[in-house]
C-alpha positions in Angstrom: 9.4 -9.5 -16.1 12.1 -7.1 -14.8 14.2 -8.5 -12.0 15.8 -5.1 -11.3 14.4 -4.9 -7.8 14.3 -8.6 -6.9 17.2 -8.2 -4.6 15.0 -9.0 -1.7 11.5 -10.4 -1.4 9.6 -9.9 1.8 7.7 -13.2 1.9 5.6 -15.5 4.0 6.7 -16.1 7.5 9.9 -14.2 7.3 10.4 -10.9 8.9 13.5 -8.9 8.0 13.3 -6.4 10.7 16.5 -6.2 12.7 18.3 -8.8 11.2 21.4 -10.1 12.6 22.5 -12.6 9.9 23.1 -15.3 12.5 19.6 -15.0 13.9 17.0 -17.7 13.2 13.9 -16.8 11.3 11.3 -15.3 13.6 8.3 -17.7 14.2 4.9 -16.1 13.5 2.7 -15.8 16.6 0.0 -18.4 17.0 -3.5 -17.1 17.0 -5.2 -17.7 20.3 -8.9 -17.8 21.0 -10.5 -14.5 21.6 -13.9 -13.4 22.8 -15.2 -11.3 19.9 -17.0 -8.0 20.6 -17.9 -7.5 16.9 -20.0 -9.6 14.6 -18.4 -10.0 11.2 -20.7 -10.7 8.2 -19.4 -11.6 4.8 -21.6 -9.6 2.4 -20.2 -11.1 -0.9 -17.1 -12.6 -2.4 -15.7 -12.9 -5.9 -12.8 -15.0 -7.3 -10.7 -12.7 -9.4 -8.4 -15.6 -10.3 -4.7 -15.7 -11.1 -2.7 -16.1 -7.9 0.8 -14.6 -8.3 3.9 -16.7 -8.4 5.6 -14.2 -6.2 4.6 -11.1 -4.3 2.5 -8.5 -6.2 2.5 -5.5 -3.8 0.5 -3.2 -6.1 -2.8 -5.1 -6.6 -5.5 -3.4 -4.4 -9.1 -2.6 -5.1 -10.4 1.0 -5.4 -13.9 2.2 -4.7 -15.6 5.2 -6.4 -19.2 6.3 -6.5 -20.6 2.9 -5.4 -18.4 0.9 -7.8 -15.5 -1.3 -6.8 -12.6 -1.8 -9.3 -10.3 -4.7 -8.9 -7.5 -6.4 -11.0 -5.9 -9.8 -10.9 -2.4 -11.1 -11.7 -3.8 -13.1 -14.7 -4.9 -9.8 -16.3 -8.6 -9.4 -15.6 -9.8 -5.9 -14.6 -13.4 -5.7 -13.3 -15.9 -3.2 -12.1 -18.3 -4.5 -9.5 -21.2 -2.9 -7.6 -19.7 -2.3 -4.1 -22.9 -3.4 -2.3 -23.6 -6.6 -4.0 -20.5 -7.6 -6.0 -22.5 -7.7 -9.3 -20.3 -7.3 -12.3 -20.6 -4.0 -14.2 -17.8 -4.7 -16.8 -14.8 -6.9 -17.4 -11.7 -6.4 -19.5 -9.4 -9.4 -20.0 -6.1 -7.6 -20.7 -4.1 -10.9 -21.0 -1.3 -9.1 -19.1 0.3 -10.3 -15.9 -0.8 -7.3 -13.8 1.3 -6.0 -11.0 -0.2 -2.6 -10.0 -3.6 -1.0 -9.6 -6.3 -0.4 -10.3 -6.2 3.4 -9.7 -9.4 5.4 -10.6 -9.9 9.0 -11.5 -9.9 11.4 -14.5 -12.5 9.1 -16.1 -10.0 6.3 -16.2 -9.0 3.0 -14.6 -5.2 2.6 -14.7 -3.3 -0.7 -14.2 0.3 -1.7 -14.6 1.8 -4.9 -15.9 4.9 -7.0 -15.0 6.3 -6.3 -18.5 6.2 -2.6 -17.8 3.0 -1.8 -19.7 0.6 0.9 -18.3 -3.0 0.6 -19.4 -5.7 3.2 -19.2 -9.3 1.9 -19.4 -12.5 3.9 -19.6 -14.1 4.2 -16.2 -17.6 3.5 -17.3 -17.1 0.7 -19.8 -13.6 -0.8 -19.2 -12.7 -0.2 -22.9 -9.0 0.4 -23.4 -8.2 4.1 -24.1 -4.4 3.9 -24.4 -1.3 2.0 -23.3 2.2 3.1 -22.7 5.4 1.0 -22.3 7.3 2.1 -19.2 11.0 1.7 -18.4 10.3 -1.2 -16.0 7.6 -2.8 -13.8 5.3 -0.8 -11.7 4.6 -2.3 -8.2 2.4 0.4 -6.7 -0.9 2.0 -7.5 -0.6 5.0 -10.0 -1.9 8.4 -9.0 -4.6 10.0 -11.2 -5.2 13.7 -10.8 -5.3 17.0 -12.7 -5.4 15.4 -16.1 -2.3 13.3 -15.3 -1.3 9.7 -14.6 1.7 9.5 -12.3 3.4 6.1 -11.9 6.4 4.8 -10.1 8.5 1.9 -11.5 11.1 -0.4 -9.9 14.0 1.3 -11.6 13.5 4.4 -9.4 11.6 6.4 -12.0 8.6 8.5 -11.3 6.8 9.4 -14.5 3.9 11.8 -15.3 1.8 11.0 -18.3 -1.0 12.9 -19.9 -4.3 11.3 -18.9 -5.8 11.9 -22.4 -3.2 9.9 -24.5 -0.4 8.7 -22.3 2.2 11.2 -23.6 5.1 11.6 -21.1 5.1 15.1 -19.5 8.0 14.7 -17.1 10.3 12.1 -15.5 12.1 12.1 -12.2 14.9 9.5 -11.5 15.6 8.4 -8.0 18.6 6.4 -6.7 18.3 2.7 -6.4 20.7 0.8 -4.1 22.1 -2.6 -5.1 19.8 -4.3 -2.7 16.2 -3.2 -1.9 12.8 -4.6 -0.8 10.6 -5.7 -3.6 8.0 -2.9 -3.7 7.7 0.8 -4.3 5.9 3.6 -2.5 2.8 4.8 -4.4 2.9 8.6 -5.2 0.4 10.7 -3.3 -0.9 14.2 -3.8 -1.1 17.1 -1.3 -4.6 18.4 -0.5 -4.1 21.5 -2.7 -3.3 19.2 -5.7 0.0 21.0 -6.4 2.7 18.6 -5.1 3.3 14.9 -5.7 5.1 13.2 -2.8 6.9 9.8 -3.1 9.4 7.8 -1.1 12.4 6.1 -2.7 14.7 3.1 -2.0 17.6 5.2 -0.6 15.5 6.5 2.3 14.5 9.9 0.8 11.1 11.4 0.5 10.7 13.8 -2.4 8.1 16.4 -3.2 7.7 17.5 -6.9 5.6 20.1 -8.7 2.8 18.2 -10.4 2.9 20.4 -13.4 6.6 20.5 -14.2 8.2 17.7 -12.1 10.5 20.3 -10.5 11.8 19.2 -7.1 10.2 21.3 -4.3 12.1 19.6 -1.5 13.9 16.4 -0.5 14.0 14.9 3.0 16.3 12.1 4.2 14.1 10.0 6.4 16.9 7.5 7.0 20.5 7.4 5.9 21.7 3.9 4.9 24.3 2.6 7.4 25.8 -0.7 8.3 28.4 -3.2 7.2 26.3 -5.2 4.7 23.8 -4.3 2.0 21.1 -5.9 4.1 22.0 -3.7 7.1 21.8 -0.6 4.8 18.3 -1.2 3.6 16.4 2.1 4.0 13.5 1.7 1.5 10.4 3.8 1.8 7.8 1.4 0.3 4.8 2.5 2.2 2.7 5.4 1.0 3.2 8.7 2.7 0.1 10.5 3.9 -0.7 14.2 3.7 -3.1 15.9 6.2 -3.3 19.6 6.0 0.3 20.9 6.2 1.6 17.7 7.7 3.3 14.9 5.9 3.6 11.5 7.6 6.1 8.8 6.4 7.5 5.5 7.5 10.6 3.7 6.3 12.2 0.3 6.6 15.2 0.1 9.0 14.5 3.7 9.6 11.9 6.0 11.2 8.3 7.1 11.2 8.2 10.9 11.0 6.0 13.9 10.6 7.3 16.6 8.2 6.3 20.1 7.2 4.6 20.1 3.8 6.1 23.4 2.8 9.8 22.5 3.1 10.1 18.9 4.3 11.6 19.8 7.7 10.8 17.2 10.4 8.5 18.1 13.3 9.2 14.8 15.0 10.6 11.3 14.2 10.6 8.0 16.0 12.8 4.9 15.4 10.6 2.3 13.8 10.8 -0.1 10.9 7.9 -0.6 8.5 7.4 -1.6 4.8 3.6 -1.8 5.0 2.7 1.6 6.4 0.1 3.1 8.6 -3.4 4.5 9.0 -4.4 7.9 10.3 -7.3 9.5 12.1 -7.6 13.1 13.3 -5.3 12.5 16.4 -3.5 9.2 16.0 -1.1 7.5 13.6 -1.5 3.6 13.6 1.6 1.8 12.4 2.2 -1.8 11.5 5.9 -2.5 12.1 8.1 -4.9 10.1 8.1 -7.1 13.2 4.3 -7.3 13.4 3.5 -4.9 16.2 0.7 -2.5 15.8 1.4 0.8 17.4 -0.7 4.0 18.1 1.3 7.2 18.0 0.0 10.6 18.9 0.1 12.7 15.7 1.2 15.9 17.3 4.4 14.6 18.8 4.8 10.9 18.0 4.3 9.7 21.6 3.2 6.1 21.9 -0.4 5.6 23.1 -0.5 1.8 23.0 1.2 -1.3 21.3 -0.3 -4.6 20.4 2.1 -7.5 20.1 -0.3 -10.5 19.7 0.3 -10.6 15.9 4.1 -10.7 15.9 5.8 -11.8 12.7 2.5 -12.4 10.9 3.5 -10.1 8.0 0.7 -7.6 8.7 -0.8 -5.2 6.1 -1.0 -1.6 6.9 -3.8 -0.9 9.3 -6.9 1.0 8.1 -9.4 2.8 10.1 -13.0 1.5 10.1 -15.4 3.2 12.6 -13.9 2.5 16.1 -11.6 -0.2 14.8 -8.4 -0.8 12.9 -8.4 -3.6 10.3 -5.3 -5.6 9.2 -4.7 -8.7 7.2 -1.9 -11.3 7.6 0.1 -13.9 5.7 -2.4 -16.7 6.3 -5.4 -14.8 5.0 -6.8 -13.8 8.4 -8.4 -10.4 8.9 -8.2 -8.9 12.3 -10.2 -6.0 13.9 -8.4 -4.1 16.7 -9.8 -1.4 19.0 -8.5 2.1 18.1 -8.8 3.0 21.8 -6.4 0.4 23.2 -5.3 -2.0 20.5 -7.3 -5.0 21.9 -8.4 -7.6 19.4 -12.1 -7.2 18.8 -12.7 -9.9 16.1 -11.1 -12.1 13.5 -12.2 -13.9 10.4 -10.6 -15.8 7.5 -10.6 -15.5 3.8 -9.1 -18.2 1.5 -5.9 -18.9 3.4 -3.8 -17.0 1.0 -1.5 -14.1 2.1 -3.0 -10.6 2.2 -0.3 -8.3 1.0 -2.2 -5.1 0.6 -4.2 -3.2 3.2 -8.0 -3.7 3.3 -10.1 -1.0 1.7 -12.8 0.7 3.8 -15.6 2.4 1.9 -19.4 2.9 2.3 -19.5 1.1 5.6 -17.8 -2.1 4.4 -14.3 -3.6 4.5 -13.0 -5.0 1.2 -10.1 -7.5 1.2 -8.2 -8.9 -1.7 -5.9 -11.9 -1.2 -2.8 -12.7 -3.2 -4.7 -15.8 -4.4 -7.2 -13.5 -6.1 -10.1 -13.7 -3.7 -12.1 -10.5 -3.1 -14.3 -10.4 0.0 -16.6 -7.7 1.3 -17.3 -7.6 5.1 -19.7 -5.7 7.3 -19.5 -5.4 11.1 -21.7 -4.6 14.0 -21.4 -4.8 17.8 -22.0 -8.3 19.0 -25.3 -8.8 20.7 
């Protein structure tokens, strides 16, 4: 395992937002009884096995064409039917996996703690190729246009040929002495021409997918402060592209909307987040480092509502599901919030293990993977 980025682990009940070094650890909010307005039904569950010894930010299921792909720390990669959880195929890679799976280009891509990147056949799970990277990947790779683009903890963003894993280009970002354990996954613009990724020094970079040439760089936050902890400015959450708008959130920094063509900001708002946000047509929903869930109007960043009942519970990024937002927390609870006003609509538990990665919404269901390796599919309907 590479310890290059293990300068700081965001763990358990600790929230690092704001941190005056003399301040006591913030206590997670206790969950109070609610009157649910949604009925939550567990459709199926599967034990993937292999709980991690420390945080594995990059393990999150993917759904494509009615099949769910999931990976565990102990090295199992599985394809399951999304509606029933029936196994389609299983590959026991025998690697300690840390990122993925990503699906596309006829492949399933996963990354290992030793820096290995594996490409498996989408239909059968048979290994197509593997490549040794410069260090550990901690976020889901991007598969598009015959390429596999992967970020590693040493600040490198590499583009590999999807056919055989040959390196096409490499971009090297700056890595401060101290940073959060995690990396922002690369994302693609809607035209498929630009790869956009956030880095540990607070910069968002857009690169040409074909050549790796830098199209623009935007400083979302400039590291400041007396200590290395004060100067944390990581962008660990995925950016989001919607039309000509790029949305991004940083730690000890800002949430902002930028112009896709040149990276110039349209608006920015002081906020700290390492998990990220969800989007709909009009609103950005942000989970802050302190555990608030905020709704910001996309056009100008003005706040619509804020929910503080889940403070310091180490929330995942919120995802949109019908009229609700769904977030997981450090005790394995899954919460449904109203998109209209942030009120808590329902809550259910999984296996009691932390949920690091955002739930996945697909085909009318919510899929949750815990750090203990439990995968659960939920459906909801209005109560009564």
